[in-house]
C-alpha positions in Angstrom: 0.0 -6.2 11.1 1.7 -3.3 8.6 0.2 -1.5 6.4 1.6 0.1 3.8 -0.3 3.0 0.8 1.8 4.6 -2.2 1.9 8.5 -1.5 3.1 11.4 -3.3 1.9 15.4 -2.6 0.0 13.9 0.3 -2.8 11.6 -0.6 -2.3 8.0 -2.3 -1.0 7.7 -5.7 -2.7 6.5 -8.0 0.9 4.8 -9.8 2.0 2.6 -7.0 6.1 2.4 -8.5 6.4 5.4 -9.4 5.1 7.6 -5.9 7.2 10.2 -3.6 6.4 8.2 -0.8 5.1 5.2 1.1 2.8 5.6 4.4 3.5 3.2 7.2 0.1 2.2 9.2 0.9 -0.5 12.2 -2.6 -1.2 13.1 -3.4 -3.2 15.3 -6.4 -4.7 13.7 -8.3 -6.3 16.8 -8.7 -3.0 18.6 -9.5 -2.0 14.6 -6.5 1.6 15.4 -3.7 2.7 14.5 -1.3 2.9 16.6 1.8 4.4 14.4 2.0 6.1 11.7 4.8 7.3 9.3 6.1 8.9 5.8 8.9 6.9 4.6 11.3 8.5 1.1 10.3 5.6 -1.7 13.6 4.6 -3.3 14.8 5.2 -7.3 11.9 2.8 -8.8 13.8 0.1 -10.2 11.4 -3.4 -11.1 11.8 -6.0 -8.7 12.6 -3.9 -6.1 9.6 -2.3 -4.1 8.2 -5.7 -2.8 11.6 -7.0 -1.3 12.2 -3.4 0.3 8.9 -3.4 1.6 9.0 -7.0 2.6 12.4 -5.8 4.5 10.2 -3.1 6.4 7.6 -6.0 7.7 4.5 -4.7 6.0 1.5 -7.6 5.1 -0.6 -5.0 3.6 -0.1 -2.8 0.5 -3.8 -0.7 -0.5 -2.6 0.7 -4.2 -5.3 1.9 -7.3 -3.5 0.3 -9.5 0.2 -2.4 -9.9 1.2 -4.7 -12.5 1.2 -8.2 -12.5 4.7 -8.6 -12.1 5.2 -6.5 -8.4 1.8 -7.6 -8.4 3.0 -11.5 -8.2 6.5 -10.0 -6.0 4.6 -9.0 -3.5 2.3 -12.1 -3.0 5.9 -14.5 -3.0 6.5 -12.5 -0.2 3.6 -13.0 2.0 1.9 -9.7 1.6 -1.5 -9.7 0.2 -2.5 -6.3 -1.6 -5.3 -4.9 -2.3 -5.7 -2.8 -5.6 -8.7 -0.5 -7.2 -8.3 1.6 -3.9 -11.2 4.6 -4.0 -10.0 6.4 -0.8 -6.9 9.3 -2.1 -6.6 9.4 1.9 -3.9 7.3 3.3 -4.5 6.6 7.4 -8.7 6.5 6.0 -7.9 3.7 3.3 -6.3 1.8 6.2 -9.1 2.8 8.9 -12.2 1.2 6.6 -10.0 -1.6 5.0 -9.5 -3.2 9.0 -13.8 -2.1 9.2 -14.2 -4.0 5.9 -16.0 -1.1 4.3 -12.5 -0.1 1.5 -14.2 0.8 -1.3 -12.9 -1.0 -4.5 -12.5 0.2 -8.4 -10.5 -1.8 -11.3 -7.0 -1.7 -10.8 -6.0 2.1 -12.5 -3.0 0.8 -13.3 -2.2 -0.3 -17.7 0.6 -2.4 -18.0 
């Protein structure tokens, strides 16, 4: 399973669509461990592009602090689960917490 986390300045970006990079994590869910991680530059912001771009990269779960409803819909259309309101700022810890069922979740911080 592959996870994607929007990142700016080395921490989870509060605004999904305007992050600097994405941290991608390949996860062995049965062992509950990360087997590969990489940072890739985010493409230019264009409405609707990121969900399709991440789907092409094989992402199956996105963890974010916030995201607009249109992006959420496009992710779901591409078979990608979305976890919103993540309160963990460290991307790797967010993934590990999610696979262990301990990720703290708050409100969707996106206001559009």
